[in-house]
C-alpha positions, -999 to 999 in steps of 0.1 A, spaced: 440 -676 -893 460 -641 -886 429 -620 -905 409 -638 -881 427 -623 -849 431 -591 -862 394 -587 -871 386 -599 -836 412 -571 -823 397 -543 -843 360 -554 -832 373 -551 -796 388 -520 -798 356 -504 -816 333 -517 -786 357 -500 -766 353 -468 -783 323 -467 -784 318 -475 -746 342 -448 -736 321 -425 -761 288 -439 -743 305 -423 -712 316 -393 -716 281 -388 -732 270 -396 -701 291 -377 -683 279 -347 -706 246 -352 -698 249 -349 -661 271 -320 -658 245 -300 -682 216 -313 -660 231 -306 -628 251 -272 -636 234 -257 -668 197 -267 -668 179 -300 -659 157 -299 -687 189 -302 -707 204 -327 -687 170 -348 -691 173 -343 -730 212 -355 -732 203 -387 -709 172 -396 -733 201 -393 -760 224 -415 -739 193 -440 -737 188 -441 -774 225 -439 -781 229 -472 -759 196 -492 -775 215 -482 -807 247 -495 -803 234 -529 -783 212 -537 -814 239 -532 -839 265 -543 -818 248 -573 -804 215 -582 -818 215 -578 -850 239 -598 -870 254 -595 -905 
């Protein structure tokens, strides 16, 4: 029973870390688009969209 609860805690922590990383990537893309060059912002937002899609696919859709 303890192993299952430990696995759930780790899974929640990993999901929280991935969401925080996606937020940082999104913020960086907005910074690049608003302060540096709009093309860099567009590329950054496209990369964040791809990363979000990969996260949803690997984290929720595909099962082991």
